[in-house]
N, C-alpha and C positions, 0 to 999 in steps of 0.2 A: 491664418490660415492660408498652407501651402497653395501655391496657383501651380494648376496641372496645364500644359499644353501638349495637342497631339497634332502628329502628322499621320494622316491616311494614304496609304498607297496602294495601288492595284485598283480591282474592278470594283462594280458595284456591291457586291456580295461582301467584300472586306468593308466597305464602306457602312453598311450596315453594322459591322460588328463592332466598329469604331464608336456608333453610335451609341451600341448596348452598352458599352464600358463608359460612355461619358456619362450616360445617365446614371450609373452604379454610383461614380465618382460625386456627382452632381447631390444625390441622395444622400449622400456621407458628410457632404458639408465642405466639399472640396472647391476653390474657386478655380472656374474653368476659365481659361486666356487664349482668345486668338494670336496672340503676339507670343513668338518665342522667347524673344528678349527679356520679357516680363516672368518668364515660368521659371518653378524650382524644381520642377520634373516635366521630363518632357517623355511622353508614348509616343513609338514609332511602330503603327500599325503596318507590318511589312507584305510583300506580294514574294513568291518566289516559282512562280509557275514556269516561268524559262529563262535563260541566263541573261536577258537583258533587264528582267524585273528584280533578279539577285543584285544586279549592278548598281541599279537605281535604290535599292534598299540598302546596300552598304554604304554608297555614297551619300547618302541623307544622314545614316549614323554617324559619318564621319565630319560631314557638316555641322551638325548638331551638338557634336565632341566641342567644337570649338567655342560654343557659349560655355561651356563647364570652364574652360580656361581662361575666358576673358569676361563672362559676366556672371550672372547671380546663379544659373544652372545649376544644380546640386547631382540630381540623379537621371540618370537614362534606361526606361524599359523598353525593351524592342519586345513584340508580340505579333502574333499573324504568321503568315506562312513559314517566312524563313526561319522563324522561330521555331516552328514546330519542327523542319526538316534539320535544322543544324544547330540546335540548342547548345548542344554540349560543345560545340567547337566555336558559338558564337562569344560563350565567356573565357574560352580560352584565349582565343587569337585577338580578342576585341577588349581591351582592359577598360576602354570607353565606358561601355555595357554594366549597368549595376544588377538587371534582371534580366530575366527571360519567361516569357508567357507562350504557352502551346495554344492553339486554335481551340481544345477542349477545357480551359481554365480561364477563357476571357470573364467568367462572372465571378472569380478571383481577385479580380484588378486591384480591390480596394487593399484587399490584406497583402499583396504585393507590395503594392507602395508604400505601407504603414512598414514593411520590413524593409524595403529597400533605403527606406530616410533614418530607418534605425541602423544603417551600414550593414545589412544582410546583403551580400551576393548572392542572388539565390537562382533555381530554375523552377517554374512549375509549370506540367505538364501533365493534366489528367486525362483519363480516358476520353478522345476524341468521341465514341461511339455511345458514350453515354451521357456524355456532357449535355446542359439543359440547353434547349431550342428555343427562339425568341425571345422575349424579353422587351421590359421600357424602353426608350429609343431617346436620345435629345441628338432631334435632326440637324443637322447641320448646314443643310443647304434647304432653298425656298421650298415650303410644302406644297406648292400649286402642283407638282412631280415630283411624285414619292415611289420608292422602293420598298417591296416587300418582298420577304428573301420565305420564299415556303418551304424549302427542303433544305439538307446540309447532307455534304459528302456525295460521292457518286460510286456506282458498281459497276459501270460499261467497261473497265479496264482496257482504255484504248494503251496500244504499247510505247505510247508516244509519253503519256501522260501522266505524271506525278501526285495530280488533285488525288486519287483514292489514297495513296500513301500518307499526305498531308490530312487530308480533311476527314477522311474514314468512309464507312460505309454510309448509304445513300438513307437517309431519314428524315420523312416527310413531318411537317407541322400537322397539327388535326386541324379541320377546317374550323371550328369555333375559335380557335386559338387565333386562327388567321383573319379570320372576320373581326374579331375584336380590335384586332388592330389597324384593319382597315375603316372600323367605325371612327377611332380615334383621328385618323387622316382624314376622314369624312369632316368630321367636326372643326378641322384645321383648313378646311377650304380646298383640298386637293382637288385637281381636276383630272391630273391623269398617273394612273396607278400602273407602275410597270410590276408583273411576277416576276422574281428571278429564283433560281437555283442553279446549280450543275448542269442539271438535267429535268428543266421545268416538265416536259411532257410526261415524264415519269410520274409523275406528283400520284400520290396515295397508294401505289401498288404495295407497298411495305406494309402499310398501316390497314387499309380498306379491302387487299385484293385485287384492285383490279384500278385501271387509269383513272383517277378523279380530276383530272383538271377540270372538266365541263362543270363537273359539279360545285367546284370548287367558286368558278368564274360566276355561277347563279348563285349562290350563297351570298358572293359580296355585293352581286346586283341588286338582291332583294332586301339586303339589309344594310344598303348605303345609297347614298345619290350620287355618289362621284361618276362623272358623266363617262369617262374613257378607260379602260384598261387594254394594257399594251404587254404582249407576250413574248418573251426574250431566252434564247436559249433551248428551243425545242427540237428534239431531234428526228430526223426524218422518218427512222420506223416506228416511232410511236404516234404520227400524227393519225389519230382515227378519222373515222369517216365523221363520228359524232361531233367530234371537235373541229374539223373543218364546216359541218352545219351550223356550229353555234358561231364562228367568227364569220360567217354568211349571214346569219339570221340575228344574231343580236347587234342591234347599233351601237351598245355601249361598249362592244369589242372593236377596238381597232383593226381594221384589213391591215393588218401588217403582221409579220412574224419572222423569228430569228430562226434561222434553219441551217446550223453548221453543217457542212458536209465534208469538210476538209479535202477531199479528193474526189473523182471519177471514175477511175481505173480503178477495176475489180481485184488486180493483182495487187496494187498499193494499199487499196481500201483492207484487203484481207490480212497482209502486212499490220496496217494499223490496227488490226482488229475491231475494225467500224462493224455494226450491225448493219446489214439489209443489202449492201450492195447497191452496185449503181442503176438497176432496175428498180428498188424500192425508191431512191434517191429521184429517179427522171417521174415517178408514177406518181409520189408525193406533189412535186412540183405542178405535175400534170392537173393534179385532184384541185389543189389549193387557185389554181388560176382559172379551172374551168368553171368551178364554183363560187369564186370572189372575185369578180371583174375589178381590175384596178389596184386588187392587191401588193404590195408590196411587198416583198422578199430579201431578206438580207440573210447572207451567209458569209463563211470564212473558210478559205483553203489553207492548206500549207502545202510547199514547196520545197523540192531537194531531201524527200524523207528517204531514208535508206533504199538503195537498190532503185529509186526513181530513174527510169531509164528518159530519154531524148522521146521515145516515142510515148511513154506514159505521160511525160510531163504536155506532149504536144495533145494528147487527149484531153487533157485536162484544160490545155488553152481552148482547144476547139469546143468545147462544151460550154467555157464561158462565155465564149462569142455568139454562141448559138442561142444559150439562156437569157442572156441578158439580165442579170440579176440587177435588180434597182439599187442596191446597196452591196458592196464587196468588201470584206479586210482579206488581205493575205500576209503569212508569217511567212520564214524560213525555219525548215525543223530546227528545232533545239536540241542538241542532244544531251537528254538528263538523266546523271545516274540513278541507280537502284531501278530504271525502267527499262522491260525488255529491249525495246529498240535501242539501249544505248549499246549492245552487242552485238548487233545485227550487222552483216558483212555487206559491202557498199556504201559505206559512208560516205556523202559528197563534197567536195570541196566548196569552202566559204565564198569563194569567187562565182563556183557557178551556182549555187544558191542564191546569190543576189542578182544574178544576171535575170534568173527565172524568175524571181521575184519583180524586178524591174519591169519583164514581160508582161508579166498579168495586172500589175497595176497599172500600166502605159494602157493595155487593154481596158480596163475598169474604167478608166479615166476618159475615155472616147465613148463608152457605154452611159457612162453618169451624164455625160455634156448631152448625149443625146435623148436620156431622160428628161433632164432639166429643160431642154429645148421645146419638149410636149408638153410641159409646164404651162409655158408661155399663152396669155389669154384664158387660163382658168382662173375662176375664185374657189380658194382655198379657206377652208377653217382653218387658222393659224392658234396655236395656242402662245401668248405673250411669255418670253422668259425675262425679259429686260428691256431697258434703253441703253442704246451705246450711244455715247456722247462722242465719242471718235467718230463715229461713222455716218452721226446725224439722222439715226432711223432705230424702231425698235427693232427687237431681235425676236423671232419665235420660230417654233416649230410646227408642221401639218403634220398628220398623221404617219408623213412617210420616213418621218424622222424620230429616231430615239435618242433620248437624253444623254449627252456625252459623246456619243459615237458617231452619229449620222450630221446630216448638213443643216441648215439654219434657213428661214426665211425672213431679210430684210426688207421693211417696208415702212413707207411715210405717211403722214398724216397731215392731213391740213389745219391749219390753227392752231390750237394749244397742244404742244407736244408732251404734256402728262396728263393727258385726258384717260390713258390706258395704264394699267398696272400689271404685276405679273399674276397669272391665273386668268385673265383676260381672254375670252375668243373673241377674233376679229376675224370679219370677212376681210380675204385680201385677192387683190387682181394682180394675177402675176404677169409682169411686165418686160422682164429681161432675166438675166442671171449669167453667175459669174464661174463656171465651171460646176462643182457641185451646189452651189450655194443659191437662192431663188431672190428675186428682187419684185417687189411689187408695192402697191399703194391701198390703203385701207379703204374699203368701201361702204361701211356700216361700221354702227356705234358697239360696243362690245356686249358681249351678252353676259 
């Protein structure tokens, strides 16, 4: 039986797609291997959101191609965002690739593997607006912390973003379907469930006629015993009072929200086609912080958007300085073909973009250090992720830290260092910090 290897690039939403394909291949009887050198076929699930992601995808394809020349690898199949966006160019310009699968055809992966192995060089790209949502998954990361993708696609039409072109229209899964998947994670011992989509806060509008994220949260809580739910990718203009109250009142919803704002200047936001404007952003942040003391807000911003003046950038800097986001990521604007902003006047020099990025991230490092210092002396509930032998400490996360994108808590224990396992919650007294990460010591047995 052929051995199938996988490379999964990009965001957690892409990781979920990878796991769906792995499940289908496993059910078909293929052997899944984590060792690329042993694989007969390697499937590379790519990202193409910005230029750096496209470069990473191409570099990975070329690296894997070495195995076709020097090891047993027979076929390379490219899936994901790069294949959806550039499917014809990939086959034309990359002879190393044997098949290309669009995002609307991941459920056909077994058929594509069979066709490729028989020698057919093919492109499979079904309608991404009607393809199945959800599906069984072979989870590739420890299940104590899991992701559930609650919707696909996006309708926001930000002028800089290619996601609607790549992923199609916004489509929600049903509450019943999501709850059934959550039950499987519950049986596997999941302690933290992160709800993800391109726009999580929009959940349900397309099938229920109203924002339904709160209904979904309550259904998951009623039907599982998963202790904590984390909300990622929620847009400021869709944070209803009902959602704020749910975060405040439901102990199983972590006091954390990912709230991408991208900018604060109204002219820039208008050119980006961001909904709501600065007044909505500021009001949403105030409502969240007033209602939920200690809430951690994560955001992302874009610098160097076409036409961004020094004054407009300065307004963003001042806002970040005043608001003191506990978590913040920043990116330089990436000029993406087939998006409206690609043709905007006022494209900004890359050196200026990099200078602005450095300014924002230097400022955020100071804010993060101030936040870390404020945690010293506190006792936090920490979810154990692993034991780091090199550091000689356990590594985990508090409610303030989303998996993969945020900080960690390193902590020591007295006596036997094997007494905690991934998924345990441990009381940790914070004694120090190093930039973004916290350092502490356990004060109580795992729950």
